C-alpha positions in Angstrom: -1.0 -19.1 -7.3 -1.3 -15.6 -5.9 -2.4 -14.2 -2.6 -3.4 -10.8 -1.3 -3.2 -8.8 1.9 -5.8 -6.1 2.6 -4.1 -2.9 3.8 -7.1 -0.6 4.1 -10.7 -1.9 4.2 -13.2 0.8 3.4 -11.3 3.4 5.4 -9.9 6.9 5.2 -6.7 6.6 7.3 -3.3 4.8 7.2 -3.9 1.0 7.6 -2.3 -1.4 10.0 0.9 -3.3 9.1 0.6 -6.6 7.3 3.1 -9.3 6.6 4.6 -9.4 3.1 6.2 -12.7 2.3 8.6 -11.1 -0.3 8.7 -10.9 -4.0 6.8 -9.2 -6.8 3.4 -7.7 -6.2 0.7 -5.3 -7.4 -0.5 -2.4 -5.1 -4.1 -1.5 -5.9 -6.2 1.2 -4.4 -9.8 2.2 -5.0 -12.2 4.7 -3.4 -12.7 8.4 -3.2 -9.3 10.0 -2.7 -10.6 13.6 -2.1 -7.1 15.1 -2.6 -5.3 12.4 -0.5 -2.2 10.5 -1.5 -1.9 6.7 -0.7 1.6 5.3 -0.6 2.8 1.7 -0.2 5.4 1.6 2.6 7.6 -1.0 4.1 9.0 -1.1 7.7 12.7 -0.2 7.6 15.6 -2.2 9.0 15.5 -0.2 12.3 12.0 -1.7 13.0 10.6 1.8 13.6 10.8 3.9 10.3 8.3 3.4 7.5 9.9 3.8 4.1 8.1 4.8 0.9 8.2 2.2 -1.8 9.5 4.0 -4.9 8.7 3.4 -8.6 5.9 1.4 -10.2 3.0 3.7 -9.1 3.3 2.8 -5.4 2.4 6.5 -4.7 -1.2 7.1 -5.9 -3.3 10.3 -6.0 -6.3 8.5 -7.5 -7.6 5.0 -8.0 -5.0 2.8 -9.7 -2.4 0.2 -9.3 1.3 -0.4 -9.8 3.9 -3.1 -9.6 6.6 -3.5 -7.0 9.2 -6.0 -5.7 10.0 -6.1 -2.0 11.8 -8.3 0.4 10.0 -10.1 3.2 8.7 -7.7 5.9 5.9 -5.5 7.1 4.0 -3.3 4.7 1.2 -0.8 5.0 -0.8 1.7 2.9 -0.2 5.3 4.2 -2.8 8.0 3.7 -1.8 11.6 3.8 -3.7 14.9 3.1 -7.2 15.4 1.6 -10.5 14.0 2.8 -10.6 10.5 1.4 -13.4 8.0 2.0 -14.1 4.4 1.2 -10.5 3.5 0.4 -9.6 -0.1 -0.3 -5.9 -0.9 -0.6 -4.6 -4.4 -1.4 -1.1 -5.8 -2.1 -1.3 -8.9 -4.3 1.6 -11.3 -4.8 2.2 -12.2 -8.4 4.6 -14.4 -10.2 
């Protein structure tokens, strides 16, 4: 059984933090990127610094998806640059 957390819901800015239970997942983003980049991030061990998730297409410049494995913690979809609109970003637990 899988479950999802919605990180951005029809937006154009960085989404709020959401709890990730840990384990493998798929990061999916749709919408008009307008030159923006959308990155999956996890809150670092200091509880203040957001860390980019590397590998597996967790750094998107257009609609797409990529796999990742993360420990339990807070995650978010960070939007930088461009003029995006209608972005929907989801992290779905798999496995």
